[in-house]
C-alpha positions in Angstrom: 0.0 0.0 0.0 1.4 3.4 -0.9 0.8 6.6 1.0 2.7 9.5 2.3 3.8 10.3 5.8 1.5 13.3 5.7 -1.5 11.2 4.7 -0.8 8.8 7.6 -0.4 11.6 10.0 -3.7 13.1 8.9 -5.4 9.7 9.2 -4.1 9.2 12.7 -5.4 12.7 13.7 -8.8 11.8 12.2 -9.0 8.5 14.0 -7.8 9.9 17.3 -9.5 13.3 17.6 -8.1 13.8 21.2 -4.8 14.7 19.5 -6.1 18.0 18.1 -8.6 18.5 21.0 -5.7 18.7 23.4 -3.4 20.7 21.1 -0.9 17.8 20.7 1.5 18.1 17.7 2.4 14.9 15.8 5.4 14.3 13.7 6.3 11.0 12.1 9.1 9.5 10.0 9.5 6.1 8.4 12.5 4.2 9.9 13.8 2.2 7.0 16.1 0.1 9.2 13.3 -1.1 11.5 10.5 -0.7 8.9 8.4 1.2 11.4 7.0 4.7 11.7 8.5 6.7 14.5 5.8 8.9 15.9 6.5 11.9 18.1 3.7 13.4 20.2 4.4 16.7 21.8 2.4 19.0 24.1 4.3 21.9 25.7 7.4 20.4 27.4 5.9 16.8 27.3 7.0 14.5 24.6 6.4 10.8 23.7 8.1 8.9 21.0 6.6 5.6 20.0 6.7 3.3 17.0 4.0 2.0 14.6 4.6 -1.2 12.7 4.2 -0.9 8.9 1.3 -3.4 9.0 -0.5 -1.4 11.7 0.1 1.8 9.6 -1.4 0.1 6.5 -4.5 -1.0 8.6 -4.8 2.5 9.9 -5.0 3.8 6.4 -7.7 1.3 5.8 -9.7 2.7 8.7 -8.8 0.1 11.3 -7.7 1.6 14.6 -4.4 0.5 16.1 -5.1 -0.4 19.7 -1.4 0.0 20.7 -1.3 3.6 19.3 -4.6 4.5 20.9 -3.3 3.3 24.3 -0.1 5.3 23.9 -2.0 8.4 23.0 -4.4 7.9 25.9 -1.5 7.5 28.3 0.2 10.6 27.0 -2.9 12.7 27.5 -3.5 11.3 30.9 0.1 12.0 32.0 0.2 15.7 31.0 -3.3 16.3 32.4 -2.3 14.8 35.8 0.6 17.2 36.0 -1.6 20.3 35.6 
């Protein structure tokens, strides 16, 4: 399946609306060595870097939510909200 990093990033934001709701920035790059997408979530001074397997990214583009990524996003939001 062919898609750009920008298309994947937009799809992730669409599937996980809490990202934009909480003002989290998302950056991603494809790691050719590991064949994963390195995803960086950032809110103020809080930052999380996680990985998304290529197969999970393909499924995401097909509209299937990635449980692992959803959990990571939820944990990130919970962590910075608890520190307020």
